[in-house]
C-alpha positions as CSV (number, residue, x, y, z in Angstrom):
1,M,72.3,122.3,103.0
2,L,69.2,121.1,101.2
3,E,70.8,121.9,97.9
4,V,71.2,118.0,96.9
5,A,67.6,118.0,97.3
6,G,66.4,121.3,94.9
7,V,66.3,123.4,97.7
8,S,67.9,126.8,97.3
9,D,69.3,128.9,100.7
10,E,66.0,131.1,100.2
11,E,63.7,128.2,100.2
12,E,65.1,126.1,102.8
13,S,65.2,129.4,105.1
14,L,61.5,130.2,104.5
15,Y,61.2,126.1,104.8
16,R,62.7,125.6,108.6
17,L,60.4,128.7,109.8
18,L,57.3,126.9,108.2
19,V,58.8,123.7,110.5
20,A,59.1,125.8,113.5
21,Y,56.0,127.4,113.5
22,G,53.8,125.4,111.9
23,R,51.7,127.4,110.3
24,A,52.6,131.4,109.0
25,T,51.0,134.2,106.3
26,P,53.2,135.3,104.0
27,A,54.1,138.4,105.9
28,D,54.5,136.9,109.0
29,L,57.3,134.5,107.4
30,A,58.7,137.9,105.1
31,Q,59.2,140.2,108.5
32,R,60.7,137.1,109.9
33,A,63.6,136.5,106.9
34,G,63.9,140.1,106.5
35,L,62.1,139.5,103.1
36,S,59.6,141.5,101.4
37,D,56.0,140.3,101.0
38,A,56.4,139.9,97.6
39,D,59.5,137.7,97.5
40,A,57.9,135.9,100.7
41,V,55.1,134.7,98.4
42,R,57.2,134.0,95.1
43,V,59.2,131.8,98.1
44,L,56.6,129.7,99.4
45,D,54.9,129.3,95.7
46,S,58.2,127.8,94.8
47,L,57.9,125.6,98.1
48,A,54.4,124.8,97.1
49,S,54.7,123.4,93.5
50,K,57.9,121.2,95.2
51,G,56.1,119.7,97.8
52,L,57.3,121.1,100.8
53,A,54.4,123.4,102.0
54,S,50.7,123.9,101.2
55,H,48.1,126.9,101.8
56,T,44.6,127.6,102.4
57,D,43.0,129.3,100.4
58,G,41.5,132.0,102.4
59,T,42.8,135.8,102.7
60,P,45.6,136.3,103.8
61,R,46.7,132.3,103.0
62,A,48.5,130.8,105.3
63,F,50.9,128.3,105.2
64,R,52.3,125.0,106.5
65,A,55.0,122.9,106.3
66,T,55.3,118.9,104.8
67,P,56.4,116.9,106.9
68,P,60.5,116.6,106.4
69,D,60.0,113.1,105.8
70,V,57.5,113.4,103.4
71,A,59.0,116.2,101.5
72,L,62.5,115.6,101.7
73,L,63.6,112.3,102.2
74,P,62.0,110.7,98.2
75,R,63.7,114.0,97.2
76,L,67.6,113.1,98.6
77,K,66.8,109.3,97.4
78,R,65.8,110.8,94.4
79,S,68.8,113.0,94.2
80,A,71.2,110.1,95.7
81,D,69.8,107.8,92.4
82,A,70.7,110.6,89.9
83,L,74.3,110.5,91.4
84,E,75.6,107.4,91.5
85,L,74.4,107.2,87.6
86,A,76.2,109.9,87.0
87,R,79.0,108.6,88.6
88,I,78.5,105.4,87.0
89,E,78.3,107.0,83.7
90,A,81.4,108.9,84.4
91,A,83.4,105.7,85.2
92,R,82.2,104.6,82.1
93,L,83.0,107.7,80.3
94,V,87.0,107.9,82.1
95,E,87.8,104.5,80.8
96,S,86.3,104.9,77.0
97,Y,88.6,107.8,77.3
98,R,91.8,105.7,78.6
99,D,91.1,102.9,76.4
100,T,91.2,105.2,73.0
101,I,94.5,106.7,74.6
102,R,96.0,103.4,74.9
103,R,94.9,102.7,71.2
104,H,96.6,106.1,69.7
105,D,99.6,106.4,72.5
106,A,101.8,103.4,73.6
107,G,103.4,105.5,75.8
108,Q,100.1,105.3,78.0
109,L,100.3,101.6,78.6
110,L,104.2,101.5,79.4
111,E,106.0,103.8,81.6
112,V,110.3,102.3,82.2
113,I,111.7,103.6,85.3
114,T,115.7,103.9,85.5
115,G,116.7,103.3,89.1
116,A,116.9,102.4,92.6
117,E,115.3,105.6,94.1
118,A,112.6,105.9,91.3
119,L,111.6,102.4,91.6
120,R,111.3,102.7,95.5
121,Q,109.2,106.0,95.0
122,H,106.8,104.1,92.3
123,L,106.3,100.9,94.4
124,R,105.7,103.0,97.3
125,Q,103.4,105.0,95.3
126,I,101.0,102.6,93.6
127,Q,100.4,100.4,97.8
128,T,99.6,103.8,98.9
129,S,96.7,104.4,96.2
130,A,95.9,100.7,96.3
131,Q,92.5,99.8,97.2
132,T,91.9,96.2,96.9
133,E,94.8,93.9,96.7
134,M,97.9,93.9,96.3
135,L,100.0,90.7,94.2
136,W,104.0,90.5,95.1
137,F,106.8,88.6,93.7
138,C,109.8,88.1,96.3
139,K,113.3,87.2,94.8
140,A,116.7,87.1,97.3
141,Q,118.7,90.4,97.4
142,Y,117.0,93.4,96.8
143,V,117.3,95.3,94.4
144,A,114.8,98.8,95.7
145,M,113.3,97.9,98.9
146,P,115.1,96.0,101.5
147,S,113.4,93.7,103.9
148,G,111.6,95.7,106.4
149,S,111.9,98.9,105.1
150,N,107.7,98.5,103.1
151,A,106.3,100.5,105.6
152,E,103.4,101.4,102.8
153,E,102.4,97.3,103.3
154,F,101.7,97.6,106.9
155,E,99.6,100.9,106.0
156,A,97.4,99.0,103.1
157,L,96.8,96.1,105.3
158,A,95.6,98.2,108.4
159,R,93.2,100.0,105.9
160,G,91.5,96.6,104.0
161,V,94.3,96.4,101.2
162,R,95.1,92.6,100.6
163,Y,98.4,91.6,100.4
164,R,99.6,88.0,98.8
165,V,103.2,87.5,98.6
166,L,104.9,85.1,97.3
167,Y,108.4,84.3,98.2
168,E,111.5,82.3,96.2
169,K,113.7,80.4,98.8
170,A,116.7,82.0,98.4
171,F,115.1,85.2,99.9
172,F,114.8,83.6,103.0
173,D,118.7,83.5,103.1
174,D,118.4,87.4,103.6
175,E,119.5,88.9,106.9
176,G,116.6,89.5,109.0
177,A,114.1,88.3,106.0
178,M,112.4,85.7,108.2
179,D,111.5,88.3,110.8
180,N,110.3,90.3,108.6
181,V,107.8,87.4,107.2
182,V,106.6,86.9,110.1
183,A,105.6,90.5,110.3
184,G,103.8,90.7,107.6
185,V,102.0,87.6,108.1
186,R,100.8,88.6,111.4
187,A,99.9,91.7,109.7
188,G,97.5,90.2,107.5
189,E,99.5,89.4,104.8
190,V,99.3,85.9,102.8
191,A,102.2,84.5,102.1
192,R,103.5,81.5,99.9
193,A,107.1,80.1,99.1
194,A,108.2,78.6,96.0
195,P,111.1,76.9,94.7
196,N,112.1,79.5,92.4
197,L,110.4,83.1,90.9
198,P,110.8,84.0,87.5
199,L,111.1,87.7,88.0
200,R,110.3,90.3,90.6
201,L,106.6,91.5,90.4
202,A,104.6,93.7,92.0
203,I,100.9,94.2,91.0
204,A,98.1,97.0,92.4
205,D,94.2,96.5,92.0
206,R,94.5,94.5,88.9
207,S,95.3,97.8,87.1
208,V,98.8,98.1,87.3
209,A,102.2,96.1,87.6
210,I,106.0,97.1,87.7
211,F,108.3,94.4,86.6
212,P,112.1,94.2,85.5
213,L,112.9,95.0,81.9
214,V,116.4,94.5,81.9
215,A,118.2,92.8,84.5
216,G,119.6,94.9,87.4
217,G,122.0,94.1,89.4
218,P,121.2,93.4,93.6
219,H,121.3,96.4,96.2
220,G,125.0,97.7,96.1
221,S,126.3,96.5,92.0
222,P,127.1,99.2,89.7
223,E,124.2,97.8,87.5
224,E,121.0,100.4,88.0
225,P,117.6,98.7,87.0
226,T,115.6,99.1,84.2
227,T,111.8,98.3,85.3
228,A,108.9,99.3,83.5
229,L,105.3,99.9,85.0
230,V,102.3,98.7,82.8
231,R,98.8,99.7,82.7
232,D,95.5,98.0,81.7
233,S,96.6,95.5,78.7
234,N,97.0,92.2,77.2
235,L,100.3,92.4,78.7
236,L,99.1,92.9,82.6
237,A,96.4,90.4,82.0
238,A,99.5,87.9,81.2
239,L,101.4,88.8,84.3
240,M,98.6,88.3,86.7
241,A,98.2,84.9,84.8
242,L,101.8,84.0,85.7
243,F,101.5,85.2,89.4
244,E,98.3,83.1,89.8
245,R,100.0,80.5,88.2
246,Y,103.1,79.9,90.6
247,W,100.4,81.4,93.5
248,E,98.4,77.8,92.8
249,D,101.5,75.7,93.2
250,A,103.4,77.2,96.0
251,V,103.0,76.5,99.9
252,P,101.4,78.5,102.4
253,L,103.4,80.2,105.0
254,N,101.7,80.6,108.8
255,V,103.1,81.7,111.8
256,D,102.5,79.6,114.7
257,D,101.6,81.3,118.5
258,A,106.2,80.9,118.9
259,G,106.8,83.6,115.9
260,A,107.7,80.6,113.8
261,I,106.5,80.2,109.8
262,E,105.0,76.5,109.8
263,G,105.9,75.3,106.3
264,T,109.6,75.6,107.1
265,D,112.4,73.5,108.2
266,A,114.8,74.2,111.0
267,V,116.7,76.6,109.7
268,G,113.8,79.0,108.3
269,Q,114.4,77.1,104.3
270,P,110.6,76.8,103.2
271,D,108.6,73.5,102.8
272,V,111.9,71.3,102.9
273,L,111.1,67.5,103.5
274,S,114.4,66.0,106.3
275,P,116.1,63.5,105.0
276,T,114.6,61.0,106.1
277,D,111.2,61.6,105.1
278,R,112.7,62.1,101.3
279,K,113.8,58.5,101.6
280,L,110.4,57.7,103.3
281,L,108.9,59.7,100.2
282,A,111.0,58.1,97.4
283,L,110.5,54.6,98.9
284,L,106.8,55.6,99.0
285,V,105.9,56.8,96.4
286,A,108.1,53.9,94.3
287,G,105.7,51.2,95.4
288,V,107.3,49.8,98.4
289,A,105.0,48.8,101.0
290,D,104.7,50.5,104.7
291,K,106.3,46.9,106.5
292,A,108.8,46.7,103.7
293,I,110.2,51.0,104.4
294,A,110.1,50.4,108.2
295,S,112.7,47.1,107.7
296,Q,114.6,49.5,105.5
297,M,115.0,52.9,107.2
298,G,115.3,50.9,110.5
299,L,111.8,52.7,111.8
300,S,108.7,51.3,112.9
301,R,106.1,50.6,111.0
302,R,103.5,53.1,113.1
303,T,106.5,55.7,113.0
304,V,106.7,55.1,109.1
305,Q,102.5,55.6,109.1
306,R,102.9,58.8,111.5
307,R,105.4,60.5,109.2
308,I,103.2,59.9,106.0
309,Q,100.6,61.1,107.4
310,S,102.2,64.2,108.2
311,M,103.3,64.5,104.8
312,M,100.0,64.2,103.6
313,E,98.6,66.8,106.0
314,R,101.9,69.5,104.8
315,A,100.5,68.9,101.6
316,G,97.0,68.9,101.8
317,A,96.5,65.5,100.4
318,A,93.7,63.6,101.2
319,T,95.1,60.1,100.0
320,R,98.7,58.5,99.0
321,M,98.0,58.8,95.1
322,Q,97.7,63.1,96.5
323,L,100.8,63.5,98.1
324,A,103.5,61.3,95.3
325,W,101.3,64.2,92.9
326,Q,102.1,67.0,95.4
327,A,105.5,65.5,96.1
328,A,106.5,65.8,92.6
329,R,104.7,69.5,92.4
330,R,106.5,70.6,95.5
331,G,110.0,69.6,94.4
332,W,110.2,66.8,97.6
333,L,110.9,63.8,95.6
């Protein structure tokens, strides 16, 4: 058990005897350990050279064990430090090897995946292997994984993997989509919504991504999806930048106590203004004063101000100028 501290099995056996008996001669220890006197002297001298034992100069020599906290803990720390340095160096060597392979073999960078079943297996695999974060673009009409069938997400969330998932507006038209998003958010998923997304995308630990090479049809279509798995490269960096750009402009989706998604309208469409608020916002952006807006819309001035404040809170805007800017970004106008 003490091999990690540089102690052999023979040395550990005699050291344990010394710890148990306090002080002993080589002959005593040889008898107890089933060794010859010469072997016992050899092992005890080795323990002394490693600082695990000390001896008297009398005849016969007697040995005492060095306290374990003094003898072993520093050795274990040195071993742990050496092991960590070796791990770091091994990781560097692995990365250097991968870089060399990538430069000479494009197949190490990109793997083509054909068919829905193969795509489904790869999506499950990268989630099972994920350690820190998964990024997703979710478009309407699934190709490989129906909404609600991604059990790997909940397993990954349970072990501490962060999920950032971006849904496009049309996704919520799919049957059961809203309930599945609610379940994901409650399990820890960080969700946002955008009017449209450019492609389907999954990125694991910022080291591997899956995205379509050829646009396959939705489930049930005769067209089989052709997708790519890409590893660390400029292409992967571009895909991550694309995700972050859409994520920045997207609308956060939160689940309230009743299980409804905040930031959606009555039918579950994300971040859509009511006709009244849309008209009010258009007048506000056009520079019409609150009193004139109230008159044109048949509302009280207080109601106009309350509605404007509500939109500012939804948009995360501190001023009306920021509200106008956010409204343009979110497609509210």
